[in-house]
C-alpha positions as CSV (number, residue, x, y, z in Angstrom):
1,M,-149.4,15.5,156.6
2,N,-150.3,19.1,156.9
3,F,-147.8,22.0,157.3
4,A,-148.2,22.3,161.0
5,A,-147.5,18.6,161.5
6,E,-144.5,18.9,159.2
7,L,-143.2,21.9,161.2
8,Q,-143.6,20.0,164.5
9,E,-141.9,16.9,163.2
10,G,-139.1,18.9,161.6
11,A,-138.5,20.8,164.8
12,R,-138.3,17.6,166.8
13,I,-135.8,16.0,164.4
14,A,-133.7,19.2,164.2
15,W,-133.6,19.4,168.1
16,D,-132.5,15.7,168.3
17,A,-129.7,16.4,165.7
18,I,-128.5,19.5,167.7
19,R,-128.5,17.5,171.0
20,A,-126.6,14.6,169.3
21,N,-123.8,17.0,168.3
22,K,-123.7,19.5,171.2
23,L,-120.0,20.3,170.9
24,R,-120.1,20.8,167.1
25,S,-123.2,22.9,167.3
26,G,-121.8,25.0,170.1
27,L,-118.5,25.7,168.3
28,T,-120.5,26.5,165.1
29,T,-122.4,29.3,166.9
30,F,-119.2,31.1,167.9
31,G,-119.1,33.4,164.9
32,V,-122.9,34.0,165.2
33,V,-122.5,34.9,168.9
34,I,-119.9,37.6,168.1
35,G,-122.2,39.0,165.4
36,I,-125.3,39.0,167.6
37,V,-123.4,40.6,170.5
38,T,-122.3,43.3,168.2
39,V,-125.8,43.8,166.9
40,S,-127.2,44.1,170.4
41,L,-124.6,46.5,171.7
42,M,-124.8,48.6,168.5
43,A,-128.6,48.8,168.7
44,T,-128.5,49.6,172.4
45,A,-125.8,52.3,171.9
46,L,-127.9,53.9,169.1
47,E,-131.0,53.8,171.3
48,E,-129.1,55.4,174.2
49,L,-127.6,58.0,171.9
50,D,-131.0,58.9,170.5
51,R,-132.5,59.2,174.0
52,A,-129.7,61.3,175.3
53,F,-129.8,63.7,172.2
54,H,-133.6,64.1,172.5
55,E,-133.2,64.8,176.2
56,A,-130.4,67.3,175.5
57,I,-132.4,69.4,173.0
58,S,-135.7,69.1,174.8
59,F,-135.2,72.6,176.2
60,L,-135.6,74.0,172.7
61,G,-139.2,72.8,172.5
62,T,-140.8,71.1,169.5
63,D,-143.2,74.1,168.9
64,V,-140.7,76.9,169.3
65,L,-139.2,78.9,166.4
66,Y,-135.9,80.8,166.8
67,I,-135.3,83.7,164.5
68,D,-131.6,84.5,164.4
69,Q,-129.1,86.3,162.2
70,R,-127.7,83.0,161.0
71,E,-128.7,79.4,160.6
72,W,-127.6,76.8,163.2
73,F,-126.0,74.8,160.5
74,I,-124.0,76.3,157.6
75,E,-122.9,73.9,155.0
76,S,-120.1,75.9,153.2
77,D,-117.5,78.5,153.8
78,Q,-118.9,80.6,151.0
79,K,-122.3,80.7,152.7
80,W,-120.7,81.5,156.1
81,E,-119.0,84.6,154.6
82,A,-122.4,85.7,153.2
83,V,-124.1,85.1,156.6
84,Q,-121.5,87.2,158.4
85,K,-122.5,90.2,156.4
86,R,-126.1,90.1,157.4
87,P,-127.4,93.0,159.4
88,K,-128.2,92.4,163.1
89,I,-131.7,91.8,164.3
90,T,-132.5,94.8,166.4
91,L,-134.8,95.1,169.4
92,R,-137.0,97.4,167.4
93,Q,-137.5,94.7,164.8
94,A,-138.2,92.1,167.4
95,R,-140.9,94.4,169.0
96,A,-142.5,95.0,165.6
97,L,-142.7,91.2,165.0
98,E,-144.2,90.7,168.4
99,R,-146.8,93.4,167.7
100,D,-147.9,92.0,164.3
101,L,-147.5,88.2,164.7
102,G,-150.7,86.3,165.4
103,M,-151.5,82.6,166.1
104,V,-148.8,82.3,168.8
105,L,-148.6,82.0,172.5
106,G,-145.6,84.2,173.0
107,V,-142.8,86.1,171.4
108,A,-139.7,86.9,173.3
109,P,-136.6,88.8,172.1
110,T,-133.5,87.6,173.8
111,V,-129.9,88.8,174.1
112,M,-127.2,86.7,175.7
113,H,-124.0,87.9,177.4
114,M,-121.4,86.0,179.5
115,V,-120.1,87.5,182.8
116,D,-117.0,86.2,184.6
117,S,-118.8,85.8,187.9
118,V,-122.0,86.3,189.8
119,R,-121.3,87.7,193.3
120,R,-123.2,88.0,196.5
121,G,-121.0,89.4,199.3
122,P,-118.0,87.1,199.8
123,R,-119.6,84.3,197.7
124,S,-119.3,84.1,194.0
125,S,-120.3,81.8,191.2
126,S,-118.2,81.0,188.1
127,S,-118.9,82.5,184.7
128,A,-122.6,82.6,184.0
129,T,-124.9,83.3,181.1
130,V,-127.0,86.5,181.4
131,I,-130.1,86.5,179.3
132,G,-131.8,89.8,178.6
133,T,-135.5,89.3,177.6
134,T,-139.1,90.2,178.4
135,E,-141.9,88.7,180.4
136,Q,-142.8,86.4,177.5
137,F,-139.6,84.4,178.0
138,L,-141.3,82.2,180.7
139,V,-143.7,81.1,177.9
140,T,-141.2,80.6,175.1
141,G,-138.3,79.3,177.1
142,G,-140.1,76.4,178.6
143,S,-138.8,77.1,182.1
144,T,-140.6,76.6,185.4
145,L,-140.0,78.4,188.7
146,A,-139.0,76.7,191.9
147,A,-139.5,79.8,194.0
148,G,-140.6,83.4,193.7
149,R,-142.0,84.8,190.4
150,F,-141.0,85.9,187.0
151,M,-140.7,89.5,185.8
152,T,-143.9,91.4,184.8
153,K,-144.5,93.4,181.7
154,A,-144.2,96.6,183.7
155,E,-140.9,95.5,185.1
156,A,-139.6,94.4,181.7
157,D,-140.7,97.7,180.0
158,G,-139.3,99.7,182.9
159,N,-135.9,98.1,182.9
160,R,-136.0,97.3,186.6
161,D,-133.0,96.1,188.5
162,I,-134.4,92.6,189.0
163,C,-133.4,89.1,188.0
164,V,-134.4,85.5,188.0
165,I,-131.5,83.1,188.7
166,G,-130.8,79.4,187.9
167,A,-130.8,76.7,190.5
168,E,-127.1,76.2,190.3
169,I,-126.4,79.9,191.1
170,A,-128.9,79.8,193.9
171,E,-127.2,76.8,195.5
172,Q,-123.8,78.4,195.3
173,L,-124.6,81.9,196.5
174,F,-127.4,81.1,198.9
175,P,-126.7,77.8,200.6
176,G,-129.4,77.0,203.1
177,E,-131.3,80.2,202.7
178,S,-133.8,81.8,200.4
179,P,-132.4,84.1,197.6
180,L,-135.6,86.0,197.2
181,G,-135.2,89.7,197.8
182,Q,-131.4,89.4,198.0
183,V,-129.1,91.4,195.9
184,I,-126.5,90.0,193.5
185,R,-123.9,91.6,191.3
186,L,-123.4,90.8,187.7
187,G,-120.1,92.5,186.8
188,E,-120.7,96.1,188.0
189,Q,-124.5,95.9,188.0
190,S,-126.7,95.0,191.0
191,H,-129.9,93.1,190.7
192,T,-132.6,92.0,193.2
193,V,-133.5,88.3,193.0
194,I,-137.3,87.9,192.5
195,G,-137.4,84.2,191.4
196,V,-135.4,81.0,191.1
197,F,-135.8,78.6,188.1
198,A,-136.3,74.8,188.7
199,K,-133.4,72.5,187.9
200,R,-133.1,71.8,184.2
201,G,-129.8,70.0,183.8
202,T,-127.4,70.5,180.9
203,A,-127.8,71.0,177.1
204,F,-125.7,68.6,175.0
205,G,-124.1,67.3,178.2
206,Q,-121.9,70.4,178.6
207,V,-123.8,73.7,178.8
208,S,-125.5,74.1,182.2
209,L,-129.1,75.5,181.9
210,D,-129.0,76.2,185.7
211,N,-126.1,78.6,185.5
212,Q,-128.2,81.5,184.0
213,V,-129.5,84.8,185.1
214,V,-132.5,86.4,183.4
215,I,-132.9,90.2,183.4
216,P,-135.0,92.7,181.5
217,I,-133.7,93.2,177.9
218,G,-133.6,97.0,178.3
219,K,-131.3,96.6,181.3
220,M,-129.1,94.3,179.3
221,I,-128.7,96.9,176.5
222,R,-128.0,99.7,178.9
223,G,-125.7,97.9,181.2
224,Y,-123.9,95.4,179.1
225,L,-124.4,95.5,175.3
226,S,-125.3,98.8,173.7
227,D,-125.8,97.4,170.2
228,P,-126.8,93.7,170.6
229,N,-127.9,91.2,168.0
230,C,-131.2,89.8,169.1
231,S,-132.6,86.4,168.8
232,I,-136.4,86.0,168.8
233,Q,-138.2,83.0,170.3
234,I,-141.7,82.3,169.1
235,K,-143.9,79.8,171.0
236,I,-146.5,78.4,168.7
237,G,-148.5,76.2,171.1
238,D,-150.0,73.9,168.6
239,P,-147.4,71.9,166.5
240,A,-150.0,71.6,163.7
241,N,-149.7,75.4,163.2
242,I,-145.9,75.6,163.1
243,V,-145.6,75.6,159.3
244,T,-148.2,78.4,159.0
245,A,-146.6,80.4,161.8
246,R,-143.2,80.0,160.3
247,E,-144.3,81.4,157.0
248,E,-146.1,84.3,158.6
249,A,-143.0,85.1,160.7
250,R,-140.9,84.9,157.6
251,G,-143.1,87.3,155.7
252,L,-143.3,89.8,158.5
253,M,-139.5,89.7,159.0
254,R,-138.9,90.4,155.3
255,K,-141.3,93.3,155.6
256,I,-139.8,94.6,158.8
257,R,-136.3,94.4,157.4
258,R,-137.4,95.9,154.0
259,L,-136.3,93.1,151.8
260,A,-137.3,93.6,148.1
261,P,-139.2,90.7,146.4
262,G,-136.7,88.2,145.0
263,R,-133.9,89.0,147.4
264,P,-132.9,86.1,149.7
265,D,-133.7,86.2,153.4
266,D,-131.1,88.0,155.5
267,F,-132.1,86.1,158.6
268,A,-132.8,82.5,159.6
269,I,-135.7,80.7,161.2
270,N,-134.4,77.7,163.2
271,Q,-136.2,75.0,165.1
272,Q,-135.6,71.7,166.8
273,E,-136.3,69.7,163.7
274,Q,-133.0,71.0,162.1
275,L,-131.0,69.5,165.0
276,L,-132.9,66.2,164.7
277,G,-132.1,66.2,160.9
278,Q,-128.4,66.7,161.4
279,F,-128.4,64.1,164.2
280,G,-130.2,61.6,162.0
281,K,-127.4,62.0,159.4
282,V,-124.7,61.4,162.0
283,T,-126.4,58.3,163.5
284,A,-127.0,56.9,160.0
285,I,-123.3,57.0,159.3
286,I,-122.5,55.4,162.7
287,A,-125.2,52.8,162.1
288,T,-123.9,52.0,158.6
289,C,-120.3,51.6,159.8
290,G,-121.4,49.6,162.9
291,F,-123.7,47.2,161.1
292,F,-121.2,46.7,158.3
293,I,-118.7,45.4,160.8
294,T,-121.6,43.3,162.3
295,G,-122.4,42.0,158.9
296,L,-118.9,40.8,158.4
297,S,-119.1,38.9,161.7
298,L,-122.5,37.4,160.8
299,F,-121.1,36.5,157.3
300,V,-118.3,34.5,158.9
301,G,-120.7,32.9,161.3
302,G,-123.1,32.1,158.4
303,I,-120.3,30.4,156.4
304,G,-119.6,28.2,159.5
305,I,-123.3,27.3,159.7
306,M,-123.4,26.5,156.0
307,N,-120.3,24.3,156.3
308,I,-121.6,22.4,159.2
309,M,-125.0,21.9,157.6
310,F,-123.3,20.5,154.4
311,V,-121.5,18.0,156.7
312,S,-124.8,17.2,158.4
313,V,-126.5,16.5,155.1
314,A,-123.6,14.3,154.0
315,E,-123.7,12.3,157.3
316,R,-127.5,11.8,157.1
317,T,-127.8,11.0,153.4
318,R,-129.2,7.5,154.0
319,E,-131.7,8.9,156.5
320,I,-132.9,11.4,154.0
321,G,-133.2,8.7,151.3
322,L,-135.2,6.5,153.7
323,R,-137.6,9.4,154.7
324,K,-138.2,10.2,151.0
325,A,-138.7,6.6,150.2
326,L,-141.4,6.5,152.9
327,G,-143.2,9.5,151.4
328,A,-141.5,12.6,152.8
329,R,-141.9,15.5,150.4
330,R,-139.1,17.9,149.3
331,R,-140.5,20.7,151.5
332,T,-140.5,18.4,154.5
333,I,-136.8,17.7,154.1
334,L,-136.1,21.4,153.3
335,L,-138.0,22.5,156.4
336,Q,-136.1,20.0,158.6
337,F,-132.7,21.3,157.8
338,L,-133.7,24.9,157.8
339,L,-135.1,24.5,161.3
340,E,-131.9,22.8,162.4
341,A,-129.8,25.7,161.0
342,A,-132.1,28.3,162.5
343,G,-132.1,26.4,165.8
344,I,-128.3,26.5,166.0
345,C,-128.3,30.2,165.3
346,L,-131.1,30.9,167.7
347,F,-129.1,29.1,170.4
348,G,-126.2,31.3,169.6
349,G,-128.5,34.4,169.7
350,V,-129.6,33.5,173.3
351,I,-126.0,33.1,174.4
352,A,-125.2,36.4,172.7
353,I,-128.0,38.2,174.5
354,G,-126.6,36.9,177.8
355,F,-123.1,38.3,176.9
356,A,-124.7,41.6,175.8
357,A,-126.8,42.0,178.9
358,A,-123.7,41.4,181.1
359,A,-121.7,44.0,179.1
360,I,-124.5,46.6,179.3
361,A,-124.8,45.9,183.1
362,F,-121.1,46.7,183.4
363,A,-121.6,49.8,181.3
364,R,-124.4,51.0,183.5
365,R,-121.8,52.0,186.1
366,F,-120.7,54.8,183.7
367,V,-124.0,55.4,181.8
368,P,-126.8,54.9,184.3
369,A,-129.6,55.0,181.7
370,A,-128.2,52.2,179.5
371,S,-130.4,49.1,179.3
372,L,-131.1,46.2,177.0
373,S,-134.6,46.9,175.7
374,L,-137.1,44.3,174.6
375,S,-136.9,45.7,171.0
376,V,-133.2,45.1,170.9
377,V,-133.6,41.5,172.2
378,I,-136.3,40.8,169.5
379,L,-134.0,42.4,166.9
380,A,-131.0,40.3,167.9
381,L,-133.0,37.0,168.0
382,A,-134.6,37.8,164.6
383,V,-131.2,38.5,163.1
384,A,-130.0,35.1,164.5
385,V,-132.9,33.2,163.0
386,I,-132.6,35.0,159.6
387,T,-128.8,34.2,159.6
388,G,-129.6,30.5,160.2
389,V,-132.3,30.4,157.5
390,V,-130.1,32.1,154.9
391,S,-127.0,30.1,155.8
392,G,-128.8,26.8,155.9
393,F,-130.9,27.2,152.8
394,L,-128.4,25.9,150.2
395,P,-127.5,22.7,152.2
396,A,-131.3,22.2,153.0
397,W,-132.1,22.7,149.3
398,R,-129.4,20.1,148.3
399,A,-130.8,17.6,150.9
400,S,-134.4,18.1,149.6
401,R,-133.2,17.4,146.0
402,L,-131.5,14.1,146.8
403,S,-132.8,11.1,144.9
404,P,-134.1,8.5,147.3
405,V,-132.5,5.7,145.3
406,E,-129.1,7.3,145.1
407,A,-129.3,8.3,148.8
408,L,-130.0,4.8,149.9
409,R,-127.0,3.5,148.0
410,Q,-124.7,5.7,150.0
411,E,-122.5,3.9,152.6
């Protein structure tokens, strides 16, 4: 008998054994069901968390560098104290970098400032973020316009009293009418609206990207912050050039800030990859803890499977002896009991998928994007089968090693 025939026959015998002991097989799967449900929910939660995080930081852009006074992540208090002493990045330095840097699509110095409200006559919007920048911000910031236009280079250099507003501010101050050409007040300053950004949603689920007002950076310095600390956004264009552009920007910034050879950088070049790296560490910890708990559940379920398979071997000792006396090989007996154990766990896995799907359907009321993906289903069923094979191996091995003579003597 070839292996395919052995596999077919073993599967048939295993299925008959499971059907003959429905209640016992069903109760045995209880521990496995709990473990597989946990695996499914944990994997779905991690997938959803990963999707939400990537969506939250998508506004940063995969090919955009951010030159700041400090790193986005600082690992120690000692380094934090050193970072605090770094000199500010000035607009002059940003202009020098923009002038000398090649291989990029755009360079935009930015300065941010919070205002208590944005007003238009009797209407007002709650606190908003005012961004002072140049005409290059439309390239580096990844924004698109829903109406109007963005500032020109002449308007940015001339520090004109113009602005481009976010969709949220437009809805609050200009319900049912066009904001273009209208005047709004940011604190004590008046600005004419020339454009409206398309909706962008929130960053990290909290910070609204639609509650922003963009004005010329010179206007920001004259009207709000006289000595600001600039951040510089650099749009690379081709992700393949990001390493080269990063090193070029680093060298130019050291030259502009007059850092002697050997001295450490007194600025930071940040990018989306740093956030992804930190997020990866957090999800690794969550996954380790979650799958450790899952492992305990599967271990308990596996012990139950092993126990019931030992009982099954003991009950069918004469059958095993008879089959071996008729010429069944050790691997045939081994395969038969492994398939039975795997079948019981696979049955539990299918039940667990049903429970997990119901739980996720309920969770969809609160997290609309949540869904049980095909990859999670395959993972759950694979874990179920592996649990069955591992748990059933020792009883199956014992069954395959039985002497046919001794087995036939059993009553």
